[in-house]
VOMINU-869290 format. One line per field, with one value per residue (C-alpha): residue in three letters; x, y, z. Coordinates in Angstrom, 1 decimal, padded with zeros to 4 digits. Example, Ala and Ser with C-alpha at 12.3 -4.5 7.8 and 13.67 -1.06 7.14 Angstrom:
REM VOMINU-869290
resn	c(ALA_SER) .
X	c(012.3_013.7) .
Y	c(-004.5_-001.1) .
Z	c(007.8_007.1) .
END
This chain:
REM VOMINU-869290
resn	c(MET_ILE_ASN_VAL_GLU_GLU_LYS_ILE_SER_VAL_THR_SER_ALA_PRO_GLY_VAL_PRO_GLN_GLN_ARG_ASP_GLY_GLY_MET_VAL_ASP_HIS_ALA_VAL_ARG_TYR_ALA_ASP_GLU_ARG_HIS_TRP_ASP_VAL_LEU_PRO_GLY_THR_TRP_LEU_GLU_TYR_ALA_ASP_GLY_VAL_THR_ARG_CYS_SER_CYS_ALA_LEU_PRO_ALA_CYS_ASP_ALA_PRO_GLY_ALA_HIS_ALA_THR_ARG_THR_ASN_TRP_VAL_GLY_HIS_ALA_THR_GLY_SER_ALA_THR_SER_ALA_ARG_ARG_MET_TRP_ALA_LYS_GLU_PRO_ARG_ALA_CYS_VAL_LEU_LEU_PRO_THR_GLY_ARG_THR_PHE_ASP_ILE_ILE_GLU_VAL_SER_GLU_THR_ALA_GLY_CYS_LEU_ALA_LEU_ALA_ARG_MET_GLU_ARG_MET_ASP_THR_ASN_LEU_GLY_PRO_VAL_ALA_SER_THR_PRO_LEU_GLY_ARG_MET_TYR_PHE_PHE_VAL_LEU_ALA_GLY_ASN_ALA_PRO_LYS_VAL_PRO_ALA_LEU_VAL_ARG_GLN_HIS_GLY_TRP_SER_PRO_GLU_ALA_ILE_ASP_LEU_ILE_ALA_ARG_GLY_GLU_GLY_GLU_TYR_VAL_PRO_ALA_PRO_PRO_THR_ARG_ILE_GLY_VAL_ARG_GLY_SER_VAL_GLN_TRP_VAL_ARG_ARG_PRO_THR_ASP_ALA_ASN_ARG_TRP_LEU_PRO_ASP_VAL_ASP_GLU_LEU_MET_PRO_GLN_LEU_ALA_TYR_ALA_CYS_GLY_GLN_GLU_SER_ARG_PHE_ARG_ARG) .
X	c(-013.4_-013.0_-015.1_-012.8_-015.6_-016.0_-012.4_-012.4_-015.3_-013.5_-010.0_-011.3_-011.5_-009.6_-006.0_-004.1_-001.4_002.1_004.5_006.8_009.9_008.9_005.2_004.6_004.2_000.8_-000.5_001.0_-000.5_-003.9_-004.0_-003.1_-005.3_-008.4_-008.4_-006.5_-004.3_-000.8_001.8_005.5_008.1_010.0_012.6_012.5_013.6_016.8_017.7_021.3_022.8_019.4_018.8_016.1_017.3_015.9_017.5_018.3_021.0_020.2_020.5_017.9_015.4_012.0_010.0_012.2_011.1_008.3_009.5_010.6_014.1_014.7_013.6_012.4_010.1_007.0_007.7_008.4_005.0_002.8_-000.9_-000.1_-000.2_002.3_004.7_004.2_005.2_008.3_009.2_008.9_010.8_013.9_013.4_010.6_011.1_010.2_007.3_004.2_003.7_000.5_001.0_-001.7_-003.3_-003.9_-006.9_-007.4_-006.2_-005.7_-006.8_-004.4_-005.3_-004.2_-005.6_-007.5_-009.3_-009.7_-011.5_-013.8_-014.6_-015.1_-017.5_-019.6_-019.6_-020.7_-023.6_-024.6_-024.3_-021.8_-020.5_-017.0_-014.1_-011.2_-009.6_-006.1_-004.2_-000.4_001.6_002.8_-000.7_-002.0_-005.1_-005.7_-009.1_-009.3_-011.2_-011.6_-008.4_-008.1_-009.7_-006.6_-006.4_-009.9_-009.1_-007.8_-010.9_-013.2_-011.5_-012.0_-015.6_-016.2_-014.8_-011.2_-007.8_-005.8_-002.7_-004.4_-005.5_-003.7_-005.2_-003.0_-004.3_-002.1_-002.4_-000.3_003.4_003.0_002.4_001.4_002.5_000.0_-001.1_000.6_003.8_005.8_007.3_010.4_009.7_006.4_004.2_002.2_-000.1_-003.6_-007.0_-009.6_-012.1_-010.8_-011.2_-014.3_-016.7_-019.0_-016.5_-015.0_-016.6_-014.7_-016.4_-015.8_-013.9_-016.9_-018.8_-016.1_-014.9_-017.6_-016.7_-012.9_-012.6_-014.8_-012.7_-009.4_-010.7_-011.8_-008.4_-006.6_-008.7_-008.1_-004.3_-004.1) .
Y	c(-027.2_-023.7_-022.9_-022.0_-020.3_-017.8_-016.9_-016.5_-014.1_-011.8_-011.8_-010.7_-007.1_-004.5_-003.9_-000.7_001.0_-000.4_001.5_003.8_005.5_009.0_008.2_007.3_010.8_011.2_008.2_009.3_012.8_011.3_009.0_012.0_014.5_012.5_009.9_011.7_008.6_009.0_008.0_007.0_006.8_003.4_001.6_001.4_-001.0_-000.6_-002.2_-003.0_-005.5_-007.1_-007.7_-006.1_-005.2_-003.5_-000.1_-001.5_-003.7_-006.8_-009.8_-011.7_-008.8_-010.4_-007.4_-005.8_-002.2_-002.3_-001.7_001.1_002.6_002.9_001.2_004.4_005.2_005.9_009.6_010.2_009.4_012.4_013.0_016.3_016.3_019.2_017.2_014.1_016.0_017.3_013.8_012.1_014.9_013.6_010.1_009.8_006.1_005.4_003.1_004.2_002.7_003.1_003.1_001.2_002.1_005.7_006.1_002.4_-001.1_-004.0_-007.6_-009.6_-013.1_-015.3_-014.5_-017.9_-017.2_-013.5_-014.2_-016.7_-014.3_-011.4_-013.3_-014.3_-010.7_-009.3_-011.8_-010.8_-007.1_-006.6_-003.1_-003.2_-000.8_-000.9_-004.3_-004.8_-007.8_-008.3_-010.3_-012.4_-013.9_-011.8_-009.7_-006.6_-005.7_-002.1_-001.7_001.0_002.1_000.6_-002.7_-004.8_-005.6_-007.1_-009.7_-012.6_-012.6_-012.3_-015.3_-017.4_-016.2_-017.6_-021.0_-020.8_-020.6_-017.5_-019.7_-022.2_-019.9_-017.6_-014.2_-011.2_-008.0_-005.0_-002.0_000.7_000.6_-001.4_-000.6_-002.1_-001.3_000.7_000.2_000.4_-000.4_-003.2_-006.0_-007.1_-009.0_-010.5_-007.6_-004.8_-004.4_-003.9_-002.7_-005.4_-002.8_000.7_003.5_005.5_007.9_004.9_003.1_006.1_005.1_001.9_-001.1_-002.4_-005.6_-007.3_-007.0_-008.8_-011.4_-014.0_-014.5_-013.9_-016.4_-018.9_-018.6_-018.9_-021.9_-023.6_-023.0_-024.4_-027.6_-028.0_-027.7_-030.4) .
Z	c(-014.0_-015.3_-018.3_-021.2_-023.2_-020.4_-020.6_-024.3_-024.2_-021.8_-023.2_-026.6_-025.3_-027.4_-026.5_-026.1_-028.2_-027.9_-025.7_-027.7_-026.5_-025.3_-025.3_-021.7_-020.4_-022.0_-020.2_-016.9_-017.3_-018.2_-015.1_-012.8_-014.5_-015.4_-012.7_-009.9_-009.5_-008.2_-010.8_-010.5_-013.2_-013.1_-015.2_-018.9_-021.7_-023.5_-026.8_-027.7_-030.1_-030.7_-027.0_-024.8_-021.3_-018.3_-017.5_-014.0_-015.7_-013.6_-015.9_-013.9_-013.6_-013.1_-014.4_-017.0_-017.8_-015.2_-011.7_-009.4_-009.8_-006.0_-002.9_-001.3_-004.1_-001.9_-001.5_-005.2_-006.6_-007.7_-008.3_-010.2_-014.0_-014.0_-011.8_-013.9_-017.1_-015.3_-014.0_-017.4_-019.1_-017.3_-018.8_-021.4_-021.7_-018.0_-017.4_-015.5_-012.1_-010.1_-006.3_-004.5_-001.1_-002.1_-004.4_-005.0_-003.9_-006.3_-006.1_-008.2_-009.5_-012.3_-015.8_-015.8_-012.5_-013.3_-016.6_-015.0_-012.2_-014.6_-016.8_-013.8_-012.5_-015.8_-016.0_-012.5_-013.3_-010.4_-009.8_-011.4_-011.6_-014.1_-014.7_-016.3_-017.5_-017.8_-020.3_-017.3_-017.0_-014.1_-013.8_-011.6_-010.2_-008.9_-005.6_-003.0_-001.2_002.2_001.2_001.0_004.8_004.7_002.0_004.1_006.4_003.4_001.7_004.8_005.0_001.6_002.5_001.3_002.9_001.8_001.6_-000.6_-003.5_-005.8_-004.8_-003.7_-002.2_-003.0_-000.8_000.9_000.0_-003.2_-006.9_-010.2_-013.7_-015.7_-019.3_-021.7_-019.9_-021.6_-019.5_-021.3_-024.5_-023.2_-024.2_-022.7_-019.7_-021.2_-020.0_-020.0_-018.7_-019.3_-016.8_-017.8_-016.1_-015.6_-013.3_-011.6_-008.3_-007.4_-005.8_-002.3_-002.3_-000.6_-003.8_-005.9_-003.4_-003.8_-007.5_-007.1_-004.3_-006.1_-009.3_-007.5_-005.5_-008.7_-010.3_-007.2_-007.3_-011.0_-010.6_-007.9) .
END
């Protein structure tokens, strides 16, 4: 069974400022300039008649205000702070998306499993990169770019079936919403472990997989 106390100790990390209209450009520029991450402007939230809607205008949008505006978005991301300022000047409310498979890959798990894994990693002094959480109950672990294809084999190596646990590797051709992007009325994406000079060098997924696979496996057993 998953230890709830471990989860509470991790999720008590400080949050981030709420997204404000026109304020996302500073975050996009910081990611590009300080971390050398590619950034991509996405959709945004619109408020009318007391209702919050995604700018895509789809009534059933599953990530309101937090997805790409076009299917061919790959060539429109930039790692230049100057270009980022120019792109967000066109629509200051646009969310910030971080393409994966370029300077980092993402291992996505549920918040429950992620908090358990993170608590265990911190006790073991595991080399960790930034970690983010979303208001949809998901957590993102940042690892070296190019690691995503290795994940299924690593999961099996640690005794689990990739199809049986809730663990997603995001690499080339994908993206994740960056803090402090808001997802509808649910809230903002937040840093659990913020990007700092200390975690600039990202870990190999091999270092994190023992704890991530274990935590996801325990969650899978608990839900049966």
